[in-house]
N, C-alpha and C positions, 0 to 999 in steps of 0.2 A: 318562242314563236312570236310574232307581231301581234300586238293587240288589235282586235277588230274595233274600227271606228263606228260606233252605233249612232244612229240618227232616228228621231221619232218617226220620221216618214219612211223608215225602211222596212219593208216586209220580212227582212231576214230575222225573224225572231225565233231563238231557238227553243228546243223542247226543254221540259216536258209540257205536254198539253193534256186538256182534259175534253172529252166530248160526250156530254149528258144527252141522254134523250135521243139518240140517233134511229133512224128507221132503215133498214135495208131491205129493198127487194132484190131478189137472187134469182138469175135465169141459168140454169145448166146447160150448155152446148156442146155438141160433139167435137171433138178434136183429134188430130193426129199425132201419136206418141212421138214419132220420128221428128215432127216439125216442132213440137215442144221442146225435146232434147237439143234440137239445133238452136233454138232461142236461147236455152241454157248455156250451151258452148259459146255462143256469141257474146253473151252479156253477163255471164257469171263464171264462166271456167275462163277468164282472162288470164295472159301469161302462161306458165308452165305448171304442171302438176307438182314438178319437183319443188318450185318455189312457193305455190300456193299452199300445198299440204292437204288439200281437200278437193272434192269436186261435186258438183250438184246434178241430180239425175231426176229428170220427169219420171212419174211412174203411173199416172192415170190416163185416160184417153177422153179427157173433158177439160173444159174451162168453165168458170164461173164469172158470168157477166153479172155485175151487181151495180145498182143504182142507190146512192146514200144520201139521205137528208140529215144534214147537221143543222139543229135549231140554234146550238151554241158551240163555238171552238173557243175554249178558254185557254189562255196563256197561263201556265200554272205556276210560274215563278216569278218573284220581284226583279226588276220593277215593272215587268210587262203585266203582270197580273192585276195591276192597278190601272191599266190603261183602258180596258173594255174587252169587247169579245168580237168574233166575226161569226158569219154563218155561211153555209153553202150547200151546193149539190155536186155529187162526185159520181162519175161512171168509170167503172175500170173492167178490165179482164185480167184475172187471176188464175193461176194454177198451183197445185201442190208441188214441192220439189224435196228431194231428200238429199241430206248433205252427208257425204261419204268423206271420212277423215283417213288420211293415210297413216298407218302404222310402221311399225318395224318390218323391214322386208318388202316394203312397197305394198302391203296388203290394205284395201280399202275396208273399212267399217263404217256401217251406217249409225248415226247419232240417234238417240232414242225417239225423238219427236221430228216429225217432218216441218217444214216452213211453207211460205206462201211467197209467190213471185208475181209482182205486178209488172208486166212489160209494157201496159198501155194504161193510162190514167188520165181522165179528162175532169175539170172542175169549172166552176162558173164564179169563182172568187180569184182575183188577181194576186192578192196576198198569199193565199194558200198555193197558188201556182208557183210564185217565186221561191217562197221559203221551202215548199216541198222539193223542188229541184236542187236549189243551191246548198240548203241545209242538210237535207236527208239523203236526197239522190232519187227519189221518186220522179220518174219521167212525166210530169204534169203538164199539160197543155190545156188552154183555155177551150171552153165548149159553151154552146147555147141549148138550153131545154125548151121545148114546146110540148106541153105548157111548161112555165116557169117554174111552177110547184107540181110536183108529180104525185104528193100525198093526197089519196082520195080520188085520183083521176078515175072518172067514170063516163065512158068506157076507158080501159087501160091502153090509151093510145098515146104513145111518146115518141118525139123525135130528138135526137141528139146531133148537133152539128159542130163542126170545128173546121178551121181553115185548112185547106188543102190546095194541092196542084192538081187539077183533073188529068193532065198529061204533062210531060216534060218537054217544053218547047219555049224559046224566047217570047212567043206570043202569049203564053198561058198566065193569067194573072190568078195569084193566091186569093181564094174565095172560100166563104162559108158554105159547105155542103153536108147533107146528112150522112153521118158514118153510120148510125144505129138507128132502126125504125121498129118499133113494137106496134103490133096491131092486134085487135080482138081475134082469137082463133076460133075455129069451130071444132077443134079437138075436144076429146074428153076432159074435163077439169081433173087435175091431180089433185090427191089427197094431201093434206098437210103433212109433211115429213116429220119423223120423230129424230132425237138426237138434240144436240146443242151446237149453235152457229160458233165457230167456223167449221166444225167436224161433221156437219150434216150429210147424210148420204154416203158415208165412208164406210159403212157397215160390210159391204160385200167384200169377198176375199180378193187380196191382191195377188196377182201371179207368182211373185217372189215369196217362198214359204217364209223366209227370215222377216221380211219387211212386213208381211202380213201378220207374223207373230206380234211385232212391234206395234203394228196398227191396232190389233185387238186389244193389246194391253193399254194402249192409248184411250181407246174408246171406253174401256171398263174403269177408267179413272181419269176424267176430263181434267187437264192442267189448268192451273189458275190464269195462264197468259199464253200467247203464241208470238211467233216472231215472223217477220218478213225478211227478204233478202232482195236486194238491188245493186245495180251498178250506178256509182256515182262518178260523174265526168266534169271538169272544169276545163275550158280551153284558156291557154295562155295567149294564143295569137290567133287569126282568123283560120288557120288551118291545123293547129297543132294541140292537141289535148296535153295539158301539163300535168293533170292530175287524174288518175283512173283508180278506182278502188271498188272492192265488193263490201257492201255496208249492210249490217244487220240492225234491225229495229224491234224491240220488244213491245207489244200490246197487250193490255190487261182489259178484258172484256169483264163487266159485272152487271147483275140486274138483268141478265138476258131473258127475254120472255119466251113464252112458247110460239113456235112458228105458226103462221096462219097461211092457209091456202090462198093463191092469188087466182083470179079468173083466167081461162084458157087464153094463151097468146101465141103469136109467132114472132120471131126475132129475125131481122134481116140485117146483115152487116155488109156496107158497101164498100168496094175498093176503089183506089185512086192511085195515080203514080207515086205520089208522096206519101201514101199511107194505105198500105194493103194488109190490113189485120186478118182477113181470111187466109190469104197466103202464108202469112207467118205462123198462124195457129193451126192451120190444117182443116179448114172446113169451107163448104161451098160459099162462093161470093154472090152478093146480090139475090139470094134465095131465101124465102121463108122457112126458118128453121123451127122445129118443134123442141122447146126445152125439155129435157128428161126430168127435170126437177124445178119446180118455181114455188117461192114462198116469200112471205114478208115476216121480218122480225125486229123488234125493238131492243135497245140495249143501252148501257152506258160504256164509255171506253175511255182508257187512258193511254198515253204514249209516253215512253220515257226516252232518254237519250239513245242515240243509235251508237252502234259499235263498228269500228273498221276492222274488218277480218283480214284484208290483203290489200297491199298497195302495188300496183303494176308500175314500178318505177323502173 
């Protein structure tokens, strides 16, 4: 393959990365299983099952919206490790998916550990946005947070905005609009959850008995790493995608702290013509939602090189 032309002003810095001392504020929102599966089918189950050899299935009826504060994002290999570091805030919606692999006779069997899928990701660091999209495949978009630093916000009142088209019309200008609004709530405060991130709140039984058995085995012996899966696309021309692949990325959490309860809030997610998260994930738009689980946790995180699972050539 052709060697990549590297420049010192190029944000496309490859992994591995280290993220020491991050803080995650997590809010669990209700979702619709059929909607989540439709997102899997659109973005992960590309091409044909015969060519892929696997399929991804949603299996829980919720999504986790999380706001992450990264004090330092460290480029973990030379020469980039000698350049410096970055920092950022990140907001994403994620949900758990299970990979089923095709065996002989066309029977699909689940892998031992589920993965996480991030269909919507927003950051306030342009290097992170560019490298996240082009190197790894995360669909990162720029955002603005109000307040700019969310740690210790009192009251817990946060607005996240990104550029959207409110309607599709030749007269509509792309503009910054709030997509997520967190407001102090009058609902009863939730207790701090048990378990270890990112598997918190998965103790309840899953409807599928075999998946439930795998999940209970997972929770009994928390693995040292987890992985995400995403769709990576690169356009060749204005209209044609020349490269489309399903990509898996391993993450290694360490020094995971004990989750602490957050004060009661409501979460409102606003829809727009160019970005309708509620429609995609299956919850009411522009309505204050009560999280079924909300907490804060601190940890260190490492990310190694991504692996291409399937290229839709």
